[in-house]
C-alpha positions as CSV (number, residue, x, y, z in Angstrom):
1,M,0.0,0.0,0.0
2,P,1.3,3.5,-0.8
3,N,2.5,5.8,1.9
4,Y,-0.5,8.2,1.8
5,P,-0.2,11.9,2.8
6,Q,-1.6,13.0,6.2
7,F,-3.8,16.0,6.6
8,I,-3.1,18.3,9.6
9,E,-5.9,20.6,10.8
10,E,-5.1,23.7,12.8
11,K,-6.6,27.1,13.6
12,I,-5.2,30.6,13.6
13,G,-7.9,32.5,15.5
14,T,-11.0,32.0,13.5
15,T,-9.2,30.9,10.3
16,Q,-9.0,27.2,9.4
17,L,-5.6,26.0,8.4
18,F,-4.8,22.7,6.7
19,L,-1.3,21.4,6.2
20,T,-0.3,18.4,4.0
21,P,3.5,18.1,4.3
22,L,5.3,16.2,1.6
23,N,8.9,15.7,0.6
24,R,8.7,18.0,-2.4
25,N,10.6,20.9,-3.9
26,A,7.4,22.9,-4.5
27,A,4.1,23.7,-2.7
28,T,0.5,24.8,-3.5
29,I,-1.1,27.4,-1.3
30,Q,-4.8,28.0,-1.5
31,L,-6.8,30.8,0.2
32,S,-10.5,29.8,-0.1
33,F,-13.3,32.1,1.1
34,D,-16.9,30.8,1.8
35,V,-18.5,33.2,-0.7
36,G,-19.8,32.6,-4.2
37,S,-22.8,33.1,-6.5
38,F,-25.3,31.4,-4.2
39,L,-25.0,34.3,-1.8
40,E,-25.7,36.9,-4.4
41,N,-29.1,38.4,-5.2
42,K,-30.3,38.9,-8.7
43,N,-28.9,42.4,-8.9
44,Q,-25.5,41.3,-7.5
45,A,-25.0,38.4,-9.9
46,G,-21.3,38.1,-10.8
47,I,-19.9,40.3,-8.0
48,S,-17.9,37.5,-6.3
49,H,-16.3,36.7,-9.7
50,F,-15.7,40.4,-10.3
51,I,-13.7,40.7,-7.1
52,E,-11.7,37.6,-8.0
53,H,-10.6,39.5,-11.1
54,L,-9.7,42.7,-9.3
55,I,-7.7,40.9,-6.6
56,F,-5.0,40.0,-9.2
57,N,-4.6,43.6,-10.2
58,G,-2.3,44.2,-7.3
59,S,-2.0,45.8,-3.9
60,K,0.0,48.8,-2.5
61,K,3.0,46.6,-2.0
62,Y,2.6,44.9,-5.5
63,P,0.9,47.7,-7.4
64,S,-0.1,46.1,-10.7
65,A,-1.2,42.9,-12.3
66,Q,2.1,42.8,-14.2
67,K,4.1,43.1,-11.0
68,V,2.1,40.3,-9.4
69,A,2.5,38.0,-12.3
70,Q,6.3,38.9,-12.7
71,I,7.1,38.0,-9.1
72,I,5.4,34.6,-9.3
73,E,6.5,33.7,-12.8
74,K,10.2,34.7,-12.5
75,F,10.5,31.8,-10.1
76,G,8.7,29.5,-12.5
77,G,5.5,29.5,-10.4
78,K,1.9,29.9,-11.2
79,I,-0.9,32.1,-9.8
80,N,-4.6,31.9,-10.4
81,G,-8.1,31.7,-8.8
82,F,-11.6,30.6,-9.4
83,T,-15.1,31.4,-8.2
84,S,-17.9,28.9,-7.9
85,E,-21.4,28.8,-6.3
86,N,-20.0,28.5,-2.8
87,E,-16.3,29.5,-2.8
88,T,-13.8,31.9,-4.1
89,T,-10.2,30.6,-4.1
90,F,-6.9,32.2,-4.8
91,W,-3.8,30.0,-5.2
92,I,-0.1,29.8,-6.0
93,Y,2.1,26.9,-7.0
94,V,5.8,27.8,-6.4
95,P,9.2,26.2,-5.7
96,K,10.2,26.1,-2.1
97,S,13.0,28.6,-2.7
98,A,10.4,31.2,-3.5
99,L,7.8,30.2,-0.9
100,H,8.4,33.1,1.5
101,K,8.1,36.0,-0.9
102,T,5.3,34.6,-2.9
103,T,3.2,33.7,0.2
104,N,3.5,37.3,1.3
105,L,2.3,38.4,-2.1
106,L,-0.7,36.1,-2.1
107,F,-2.0,37.3,1.3
108,D,-1.2,40.9,0.4
109,I,-3.2,41.1,-2.8
110,V,-6.2,39.4,-1.2
111,F,-6.4,41.5,2.0
112,N,-5.0,44.8,0.6
113,P,-6.5,45.0,-3.0
114,L,-5.6,48.2,-4.8
115,A,-7.9,47.9,-7.8
116,L,-11.0,47.5,-5.7
117,F,-10.8,51.1,-4.7
118,A,-9.8,52.5,-8.1
119,G,-12.6,53.5,-10.4
120,K,-10.5,53.3,-13.6
121,E,-9.3,49.7,-12.7
122,I,-12.9,48.7,-12.0
123,E,-14.1,50.0,-15.4
124,K,-11.2,48.3,-17.2
125,E,-11.9,45.0,-15.5
126,K,-15.6,45.3,-16.2
127,K,-14.8,45.4,-20.0
128,I,-12.7,42.3,-19.6
129,I,-15.5,40.4,-17.8
130,L,-18.0,41.5,-20.5
131,E,-15.6,40.0,-23.1
132,E,-15.4,36.8,-21.0
133,I,-19.2,36.5,-21.0
134,S,-19.3,37.0,-24.8
135,L,-16.6,34.3,-25.1
136,G,-18.6,31.9,-23.1
137,K,-21.7,32.4,-25.2
138,D,-19.7,31.9,-28.4
139,N,-18.3,28.6,-27.0
140,P,-21.1,26.0,-27.2
141,D,-19.3,23.7,-24.8
142,R,-19.3,26.4,-22.1
143,H,-22.7,27.9,-23.0
144,I,-24.6,24.6,-22.8
145,F,-23.7,24.4,-19.1
146,D,-25.3,27.7,-18.3
147,L,-28.4,26.8,-20.3
148,A,-28.6,23.4,-18.7
149,M,-28.6,25.0,-15.2
150,K,-31.6,27.2,-16.3
151,T,-33.4,24.0,-17.4
152,L,-32.5,22.3,-14.2
153,N,-34.2,24.8,-11.9
154,P,-35.0,28.3,-13.1
155,K,-36.3,29.3,-9.6
156,H,-33.0,28.4,-7.9
157,K,-29.8,30.4,-7.9
158,I,-28.1,27.5,-9.7
159,S,-29.7,28.9,-12.8
160,T,-27.7,32.1,-12.6
161,P,-24.2,31.9,-14.1
162,V,-21.3,32.5,-11.6
163,I,-20.0,35.1,-13.9
164,G,-23.3,37.0,-13.9
165,S,-24.9,38.6,-17.0
166,K,-23.8,41.6,-19.0
167,K,-26.6,43.6,-17.4
168,T,-25.7,42.9,-13.8
169,V,-21.9,43.3,-14.4
170,K,-22.5,46.7,-16.1
171,N,-24.5,47.8,-13.1
172,I,-22.0,46.8,-10.4
173,K,-20.5,49.9,-8.8
174,K,-17.4,50.5,-6.8
175,D,-19.3,50.8,-3.5
176,D,-21.0,47.5,-4.2
177,L,-17.6,45.8,-4.7
178,I,-16.1,47.3,-1.6
179,N,-19.0,46.4,0.6
180,W,-19.1,42.8,-0.7
181,W,-15.3,42.5,-0.1
182,K,-15.6,43.9,3.4
183,K,-18.4,41.6,4.3
184,H,-17.1,38.3,3.0
185,Y,-13.3,38.4,2.5
186,L,-12.5,38.1,6.2
187,S,-10.0,35.8,7.9
188,S,-13.0,34.3,9.8
189,N,-14.5,33.3,6.5
190,L,-11.3,31.8,5.2
191,K,-9.8,28.3,4.8
192,I,-6.1,28.1,4.1
193,S,-4.5,24.9,2.7
194,I,-0.9,24.2,2.0
195,A,0.4,21.0,0.4
196,G,3.9,20.0,-0.6
197,Y,7.0,21.6,1.0
198,I,6.0,23.3,4.3
199,P,8.6,25.2,6.3
200,K,8.5,24.8,10.1
201,K,7.7,28.4,10.7
202,I,4.9,28.7,8.1
203,K,2.2,29.2,10.8
204,K,4.0,32.1,12.4
205,E,4.5,33.6,9.0
206,I,0.8,33.3,8.2
207,I,-0.2,34.9,11.5
208,K,1.8,38.0,10.4
209,Y,-0.2,38.2,7.1
210,L,-3.7,37.7,8.5
211,P,-5.7,40.7,9.5
212,R,-7.0,40.6,13.1
213,E,-10.8,40.4,12.7
214,K,-13.5,39.6,15.2
215,A,-16.4,39.3,12.8
216,I,-18.0,35.9,12.3
217,I,-19.8,35.1,9.1
218,N,-23.1,33.1,9.2
219,N,-23.7,32.5,5.5
220,D,-27.4,32.0,4.5
221,W,-27.0,29.4,1.7
222,P,-30.1,28.7,-0.4
223,K,-31.8,25.4,0.0
224,Y,-32.4,23.3,-3.2
225,Q,-35.9,22.1,-3.9
226,S,-36.3,19.9,-7.0
227,P,-39.2,20.5,-9.4
228,K,-39.4,16.7,-9.4
229,T,-40.5,16.5,-13.0
230,L,-38.9,15.7,-16.3
231,R,-37.5,19.0,-17.8
232,I,-36.7,19.4,-21.5
233,K,-35.4,22.5,-23.2
234,N,-34.0,22.9,-26.7
235,F,-32.1,26.2,-27.4
236,Y,-31.9,26.7,-31.2
237,K,-28.6,28.0,-32.6
238,K,-27.0,27.7,-36.0
239,I,-23.9,25.7,-35.3
240,D,-22.5,22.5,-36.8
241,Q,-23.4,20.2,-33.9
242,V,-26.1,19.8,-31.3
243,K,-24.6,20.0,-27.8
244,L,-26.5,17.7,-25.4
245,M,-26.5,17.8,-21.6
246,M,-28.5,15.5,-19.4
247,I,-28.4,16.3,-15.7
248,F,-29.8,14.0,-13.0
249,E,-30.3,15.4,-9.5
250,N,-29.1,13.2,-6.7
251,L,-31.2,14.4,-3.8
252,A,-29.7,12.0,-1.3
253,K,-27.7,13.6,1.4
254,L,-24.0,13.9,0.3
255,T,-21.8,11.7,2.4
256,P,-18.3,10.4,1.8
257,K,-19.9,7.1,0.7
258,T,-22.4,8.6,-1.7
259,L,-19.6,10.7,-3.2
260,I,-17.4,7.6,-3.8
261,M,-20.4,5.8,-5.3
262,A,-21.1,8.7,-7.7
263,E,-17.5,8.6,-8.8
264,L,-17.7,4.8,-9.4
265,V,-20.8,5.3,-11.6
266,E,-19.0,8.1,-13.4
267,Y,-16.1,5.9,-14.3
268,I,-18.2,3.0,-15.5
269,L,-20.7,5.1,-17.5
270,G,-18.6,7.9,-19.0
271,G,-15.3,8.4,-17.3
272,G,-13.0,7.6,-20.2
273,M,-12.4,5.7,-23.5
274,S,-13.2,2.3,-21.8
275,S,-16.6,3.6,-20.5
276,I,-20.0,2.3,-21.6
277,L,-21.1,5.5,-23.3
278,F,-17.8,5.9,-25.2
279,E,-18.0,2.4,-26.4
280,E,-21.6,2.4,-27.4
281,L,-21.9,5.9,-28.9
282,R,-18.4,6.5,-30.4
283,T,-16.6,3.1,-30.9
284,K,-19.6,1.1,-32.1
285,K,-21.9,3.7,-33.6
286,G,-19.6,6.6,-34.6
287,L,-22.2,9.1,-33.3
288,C,-19.8,11.5,-31.7
289,Y,-16.2,12.5,-31.1
290,S,-16.6,12.6,-27.4
291,V,-19.2,11.8,-24.7
292,W,-18.6,11.9,-21.0
293,A,-20.2,11.7,-17.6
294,K,-19.4,13.7,-14.5
295,A,-20.4,13.6,-10.9
296,E,-20.5,17.1,-9.3
297,Q,-21.5,18.7,-6.0
298,T,-22.8,22.1,-4.9
299,I,-24.0,23.1,-1.4
300,D,-26.8,20.6,-0.8
301,L,-27.1,19.0,-4.2
302,S,-25.2,16.5,-6.1
303,L,-25.5,16.4,-9.9
304,F,-24.7,13.7,-12.4
305,T,-24.1,15.0,-15.9
306,I,-23.9,13.3,-19.3
307,S,-22.8,15.4,-22.2
308,G,-21.7,15.2,-25.8
309,G,-21.9,16.7,-29.2
310,F,-23.9,15.2,-32.1
311,S,-25.1,16.1,-35.6
312,A,-28.7,17.3,-35.8
313,K,-29.6,14.1,-37.8
314,K,-28.2,11.9,-35.1
315,I,-29.4,13.6,-31.9
316,K,-32.5,11.4,-31.6
317,E,-30.4,8.2,-32.1
318,A,-27.8,9.3,-29.6
319,T,-30.5,10.2,-27.0
320,Q,-32.2,6.8,-27.5
321,K,-28.9,5.0,-27.1
322,I,-28.0,6.9,-23.8
323,I,-31.5,6.1,-22.4
324,E,-31.0,2.4,-23.4
325,V,-27.7,2.3,-21.6
326,I,-29.1,3.8,-18.5
327,Q,-32.2,1.6,-18.5
328,K,-30.0,-1.5,-18.9
329,I,-28.0,-0.5,-15.8
330,K,-31.3,0.0,-13.9
331,D,-32.6,-3.4,-15.1
332,D,-29.5,-5.5,-14.9
333,G,-27.1,-3.6,-12.7
334,F,-23.3,-3.3,-13.3
335,T,-21.3,-6.4,-14.2
336,T,-18.8,-7.7,-11.7
337,K,-16.0,-6.7,-14.1
338,Q,-17.3,-3.1,-14.4
339,F,-17.7,-2.9,-10.6
340,E,-14.2,-4.2,-9.8
341,E,-12.5,-2.1,-12.5
342,A,-14.2,1.0,-11.2
343,K,-12.9,0.3,-7.7
344,Q,-9.4,-0.3,-9.0
345,S,-9.6,3.0,-11.0
346,Y,-10.7,4.8,-7.8
347,L,-7.7,3.4,-5.9
348,G,-5.4,4.4,-8.8
349,S,-6.7,8.0,-8.7
350,L,-6.0,8.2,-5.0
351,E,-2.5,7.0,-5.6
352,M,-1.9,9.7,-8.2
353,K,-3.3,12.4,-6.0
354,C,-0.4,11.8,-3.7
355,D,1.8,13.5,-6.2
356,D,-0.5,16.4,-7.0
357,T,-0.1,19.3,-4.5
358,A,-3.1,21.1,-6.0
359,D,-5.4,18.1,-5.4
360,L,-4.0,17.7,-1.9
361,A,-4.5,21.4,-1.1
362,F,-8.1,21.3,-2.3
363,W,-9.0,18.0,-0.6
364,P,-9.3,19.2,3.1
365,I,-11.1,22.4,2.0
366,F,-13.7,20.4,0.1
367,D,-14.2,17.9,2.9
368,K,-14.5,20.5,5.6
369,R,-16.9,22.5,3.6
370,N,-19.1,19.5,2.7
371,F,-18.7,17.1,5.6
372,N,-17.4,19.3,8.4
373,R,-14.4,17.0,8.8
374,I,-11.5,15.7,6.7
375,I,-11.8,12.2,5.2
376,S,-8.3,10.7,5.2
377,F,-7.0,8.5,2.3
378,E,-7.2,5.5,4.6
379,E,-10.9,6.2,5.5
380,N,-11.7,6.6,1.8
381,I,-10.2,3.2,1.0
382,K,-12.1,1.7,3.9
383,I,-15.4,3.2,2.7
384,L,-14.6,1.9,-0.9
385,E,-14.0,-1.6,0.4
386,G,-17.3,-1.6,2.2
387,I,-19.4,-0.8,-0.9
388,S,-21.0,-3.8,-2.4
389,Q,-22.0,-4.4,-6.0
390,E,-25.7,-4.5,-5.0
391,E,-25.3,-1.1,-3.1
392,L,-23.9,0.5,-6.2
393,N,-26.7,-0.9,-8.4
394,Q,-29.3,0.5,-6.0
395,F,-27.5,3.8,-5.9
396,A,-27.7,4.0,-9.8
397,C,-31.4,3.1,-9.7
398,N,-32.1,5.9,-7.3
399,L,-30.0,8.3,-9.3
400,F,-31.4,7.7,-12.7
401,K,-35.0,8.7,-12.3
402,K,-37.0,10.4,-14.9
403,E,-38.4,13.0,-12.5
404,S,-34.8,14.0,-11.6
405,L,-33.8,14.6,-15.2
406,A,-33.2,17.9,-16.9
407,F,-32.4,17.6,-20.6
408,T,-30.9,20.4,-22.6
409,T,-29.7,20.9,-26.2
410,L,-28.0,23.8,-27.9
411,G,-27.8,23.8,-31.7
412,P,-29.8,23.3,-34.9
413,Y,-32.6,21.2,-33.4
414,K,-36.2,22.0,-32.3
415,N,-38.1,18.8,-31.8
416,E,-38.8,18.6,-28.1
417,E,-41.8,16.3,-28.5
418,K,-39.6,13.6,-30.1
419,I,-37.0,13.9,-27.3
420,K,-39.8,13.8,-24.7
421,E,-41.1,10.6,-26.2
422,I,-37.6,9.0,-26.0
423,L,-36.9,10.2,-22.4
424,N,-40.3,9.0,-21.2
425,K,-39.1,5.4,-21.9
426,L,-36.9,5.6,-18.9
427,N,-38.6,3.7,-16.1
């Protein structure tokens, strides 16, 4: 058995700190705030993502985006961030020789952002985000995701893109940004994770960088309520392919065990070139270039997505084949070979994560946010070993329900009734 990394959990005041020490010559540091699009109202849509952009434009100590990038990149490092429904994260990946100076930079740009208070910088970044929105809409693979979320549940905040809309972004003012940053980007709302090379005095160093705040955040996350009915929406657009996205809601409570089972189903159904969907739709039928499945999680909802691109003439056949595959799984279950290979793949993925400092930094943040505790490598393996083939079959049956399905297409196709007729065959 591999020598798995160990996660160390500590606290600096109200800030959660996770350390995953490894014998490496580099480290990943992530600063992750509990704020994202799910906390925004309809007029604020995109404000968390907007602030993410502005953070990288510098601080008083590092007064420009170019200066920030130069300091990280001259050491061969990387710096970036992302915003989701429930988090905003800033990270660096750097060699250990540059860890001290680059750590200082990361904390400084987050807690002392210069561009947030500069009207010209805000207007410039606003133009960049508007271009990013246009880019997303021109990219069918990205645009189908936003449309699918609207099909899934138009009454929930999941239907609003994390980036916002052109209208909301244009209307965001400097005071809006400052107030949002002051409310949410606090050390009490922060999770810090470091994986890889970790110097002995890193905690003392972080204490110097963290602002002393007493405020405690109680975030009011929205509760998800499923429409509990089959949802179908075709968005017509003149492009070469029809992009398809099927989303099944998994309304069961997210636990370490259900997360692992969802990942096992993902592997068997559409995790790679040996998956059922790839073999049936591409290898045997030649219906597509790619088709995949993905298990994803938000605050209180797990989603299982099937997606691919097909010609307009083949979309009905492709949909029919996908439903046949799912129905066969519900009727007959997974084969022993599929089940055992999925478990082996999961173990392999755990082994490879041991060498990925980004994965190891993200791991405790995700677990603490979703389970309120860290699930070790060893516990994950124990949970995996306890999952029976019958349990996984039942999990799939509960997951693939017609009333939990939202079906979306983007492209030159309009016949919703024909698609509805095919989807209604799912029992």
